[in-house]
C-alpha positions in Angstrom: 0.9 -14.2 10.7 2.3 -11.1 9.1 0.2 -9.9 6.2 1.7 -9.3 2.7 0.2 -6.0 1.5 0.8 -4.8 -2.0 1.9 -1.1 -1.8 -0.2 0.8 -4.4 -1.0 -2.6 -5.8 2.7 -3.5 -6.3 4.4 -0.4 -7.6 7.5 -2.0 -8.8 5.6 -4.6 -10.8 2.8 -2.7 -12.5 1.5 0.9 -12.8 0.7 1.9 -9.3 -2.7 2.7 -7.9 -4.5 1.2 -10.9 -7.3 -1.3 -11.2 -5.1 -3.5 -13.2 -2.4 -3.5 -10.4 -5.0 -4.2 -7.7 -6.5 -7.1 -9.8 -3.1 -8.7 -10.2 -2.3 -8.3 -6.5 -5.5 -10.2 -5.7 -4.8 -12.9 -8.3 -1.3 -13.5 -7.0 -2.7 -14.1 -3.5 -1.6 -10.9 -1.6 -3.4 -10.4 1.7 -4.4 -6.9 0.8 -3.6 -3.7 -1.0 -2.5 -0.2 0.1 -3.7 2.8 -1.9 -3.8 6.6 -1.8 -7.0 8.6 -1.7 -7.5 12.2 -2.8 -10.5 14.1 -4.0 -11.1 16.1 -7.2 -12.2 19.7 -7.3 -15.8 18.4 -7.8 -15.6 16.1 -4.7 -15.2 12.7 -6.3 -12.6 10.5 -4.5 -9.8 9.0 -6.7 -6.8 6.8 -6.1 -3.6 8.8 -6.8 -0.5 9.3 -4.7 1.3 12.6 -5.5 0.0 16.0 -4.5 0.9 17.3 -8.0 0.5 15.5 -11.3 3.6 13.8 -12.4 5.0 14.9 -15.8 4.8 11.3 -17.1 1.1 11.2 -16.3 0.1 14.2 -18.4 -2.0 12.7 -21.1 -1.3 13.4 -24.8 -4.9 14.8 -25.2 -4.6 17.2 -22.3 -2.9 19.9 -24.3 0.6 21.4 -23.7 2.1 20.5 -20.4 2.3 23.5 -18.1 5.6 24.6 -16.5 4.0 24.1 -13.1 1.8 21.0 -13.0 -1.5 21.3 -11.1 -2.4 19.8 -7.7 -4.5 16.7 -8.2 -7.2 18.1 -6.0 -7.5 21.1 -8.3 -8.5 18.9 -11.3 -12.0 18.1 -12.4 -13.1 14.5 -13.0 -13.1 15.2 -16.7 -9.4 16.2 -16.6 -8.5 13.2 -14.3 -10.0 10.8 -16.9 -7.4 12.0 -19.4 -4.3 11.3 -17.2 -2.2 8.4 -18.5 -0.7 6.3 -15.7 0.5 3.4 -18.0 4.2 3.6 -17.1 6.3 3.1 -14.1 5.7 5.9 -11.7 9.0 6.1 -9.9 12.5 5.8 -11.4 14.0 4.2 -8.2 12.8 0.7 -9.3 15.2 -1.4 -11.3 13.2 -4.6 -11.4 11.3 -5.8 -14.5 8.2 -3.8 -14.8 5.0 -4.4 -16.9 3.5 -1.3 -18.4 -0.3 -1.5 -18.9 -1.4 0.5 -22.0 -4.0 3.1 -21.4 -4.2 2.6 -17.6 -6.2 5.4 -16.0 -6.7 6.8 -12.5 -9.5 4.9 -10.8 -12.3 6.2 -8.7 -12.4 4.8 -5.2 -15.8 3.4 -6.0 -14.3 1.5 -8.9 -11.7 -0.1 -6.5 -14.4 -1.1 -4.1 -16.4 -2.7 -7.0 -13.2 -4.6 -8.1 -12.6 -5.9 -4.6 -16.3 -7.0 -4.3 -16.0 -8.9 -7.6 -12.5 -10.5 -7.3 -11.2 -10.5 -3.7 -11.9 -13.0 -0.9 -13.6 -11.8 2.3 -10.4 -11.7 4.2 -8.7 -9.3 1.7 -7.5 -6.1 3.5 -7.8 -2.6 2.2 -5.3 -0.1 3.6 -6.8 3.3 2.6 -4.3 6.1 3.0 -5.9 9.6 3.2 -3.6 12.0 1.4 -3.7 15.6 2.5 -1.2 18.5 2.2 -0.7 17.9 6.0 -1.3 21.6 6.6 -4.9 22.7 5.9 -7.5 21.6 8.3 -10.4 22.1 5.9 -8.8 19.8 3.3 -8.3 17.1 6.0 -11.9 17.4 7.0 -13.2 17.3 3.5 -11.3 14.2 2.5 -12.3 12.4 5.8 -16.0 13.2 5.3 -15.9 11.9 1.7 -14.2 8.7 2.7 -16.7 8.1 5.5 -19.6 8.7 3.0 -18.1 6.2 0.6 -17.8 3.3 3.0 -20.1 3.7 6.0 -23.0 1.7 4.5 -20.8 -1.2 3.6 -21.2 -4.5 5.5 -17.5 -5.4 5.3 -15.9 -2.6 7.3 -13.7 -5.1 9.1 -11.6 -5.4 5.9 -10.7 -1.7 6.0 -7.7 -0.1 7.7 -7.6 3.7 7.5 -4.1 5.2 7.6 -2.7 8.7 7.2 0.3 10.9 8.0 -2.4 13.5 8.8 -3.6 12.4 12.2 -6.5 14.9 12.1 -8.0 12.9 9.3 -7.8 9.7 11.3 -9.5 11.4 14.3 -12.3 12.5 12.1 -12.9 9.1 10.5 -12.7 7.4 13.9 -15.3 9.8 15.3 -17.7 9.0 12.4 -17.0 5.2 12.4 -15.7 4.4 15.9 -15.0 0.7 15.1 -12.9 1.2 12.0 -9.4 -0.3 12.1 -6.8 2.5 12.0 -3.0 3.0 12.1 -1.3 6.3 12.6 1.4 6.8 9.9 4.7 8.4 10.8 7.4 10.0 8.7 10.9 8.6 9.3 11.9 9.7 12.8 15.2 11.0 11.4 13.0 13.6 9.5 10.8 14.6 12.4 13.3 14.5 15.3 14.6 18.1 15.6 17.7 16.9 17.4 18.7 14.2 14.8 21.3 14.9 12.1 19.6 16.0 9.0 19.5 13.4 6.2 18.8 16.0 3.6 19.8 19.6 3.2 16.7 20.9 1.3 13.9 23.3 1.9 11.3 20.6 2.5 13.5 18.8 5.1 14.0 22.0 7.0 10.2 22.8 6.9 9.4 19.3 8.3 11.9 19.6 11.1 10.9 23.1 12.0 7.2 22.2 12.0 7.8 19.1 14.2 9.8 21.2 16.7 7.2 23.9 17.0 3.8 22.1 16.6 3.2 20.5 13.2 -0.4 20.6 12.1 -0.4 17.0 11.0 -0.1 15.8 14.7 -3.5 17.4 15.4 -4.3 17.4 19.1 -1.6 14.7 19.9 1.8 16.4 19.6 4.7 14.2 20.5 6.2 17.0 22.6 3.4 16.5 25.1 4.5 12.9 25.8 7.2 11.6 28.2 9.9 9.3 26.8 13.6 8.7 26.4 13.7 9.8 22.7 11.7 11.3 19.9 10.5 7.9 18.6 9.2 6.8 22.0 7.3 10.0 22.4 5.7 9.7 19.0 4.6 6.2 19.7 3.1 7.3 23.0 1.3 10.1 21.2 -0.4 7.5 19.0 -1.6 5.6 22.0 -2.8 8.9 23.6 -4.8 9.6 20.5 -6.6 6.2 20.9 -4.8 4.8 17.9 -5.1 1.0 17.2 -1.8 0.8 15.2 1.5 2.4 14.4 2.1 2.6 10.6 5.8 2.9 10.7 8.7 3.6 8.3 10.3 0.2 8.4 13.7 1.3 9.5 12.3 2.9 12.6 11.0 -0.5 13.8 13.3 -2.0 16.5 12.7 -4.7 19.0 12.5 -2.1 21.8 10.0 0.0 19.9 7.9 -3.1 19.1 7.8 -4.0 22.7 6.8 -0.4 23.6 4.1 -0.3 21.0 2.7 -3.7 22.1 2.7 -2.7 25.8 0.6 0.3 24.7 -1.9 -2.0 22.8 -0.7 -0.9 19.4 -0.2 -3.2 16.4 2.8 -2.3 14.1 2.9 -2.3 10.4 5.9 -1.5 8.2 6.2 0.6 5.0 7.7 0.2 2.4 9.8 -3.0 2.5 11.2 -4.5 -0.7 14.0 -6.8 0.3 13.1 -10.3 1.3 15.6 -10.5 4.2 14.2 -7.3 5.7 10.7 -8.7 5.4 11.8 -11.8 7.2 13.4 -9.8 10.0 10.4 -7.6 10.5 8.0 -10.6 10.5 10.3 -12.1 13.2 9.6 -9.0 15.3 5.9 -9.6 15.0 4.7 -6.8 12.7 1.0 -6.9 11.7 1.6 -6.2 8.0 4.4 -5.5 5.6 3.7 -3.0 2.9 5.7 -3.8 -0.2 6.2 -2.8 -3.8 7.3 -6.4 -4.4 4.6 -8.6 -3.0 6.1 -11.4 -5.1 9.2 -11.4 -2.9 7.3 -12.0 0.3 9.2 -14.8 2.0 6.3 -16.1 4.0 3.4 -18.1 2.5 0.9 -15.7 1.0 -2.1 -15.3 3.3 
């Protein structure tokens, strides 16, 4: 049965990536949560999505907000404790949203403690390792910190490690060979050098150029080294060549043909980020492993 996974705890319902959101996702019966891991300058792992601090998260007691907000990984734990993540993180959501006064950025250890207290043994943890997708040393540092945080646990079967930075996945798999993993892909329309550009901006051009000439986030498993009829097929084959267990796909890239290809290569397929119930139903009909959603309350299948 396709699993209902609350994206950042249910980002359209409650403040994302917070203990409160994760607790509510558990209480509502979601099969698991997806969350984003980064490290602070002093090495502590926290749950936060963006590379740079969002303006709305700059706490009132942090002093004047700088013109250029810092990268999360450049903050100390003391500074992170002052961030205020009480409100909706992204303006694209139009659904009713419940702010949580004084919500703070949790440490990874706090999330694990919450799951130990409140979640059933079957509850899944999709841990996304967030890097800048360029620097090798940052990918290695985060991977090592994640491994150190979980390798003594007895419930490793509940973890799925995912990342756009395949180097991070390779490092974690080497340290914990049995860990469940899924290789995240950007939308194929963004990484296919021959596809019409969806956006005419500097970042879009950088992604396309990198993908065409050897993007660092592919690591040792560049899609260009694979045979295939199109870019998407070659990326999926690169995941299999890397020894991946799953393809963590932008949901619009999942088709019946690509599902069949992935399954023939021994890959499970999970979809991010799906918020319409009819789209969830269609993807479940294709046999996806999990649906990552900001609206776990809309999941059309009985909660598992």
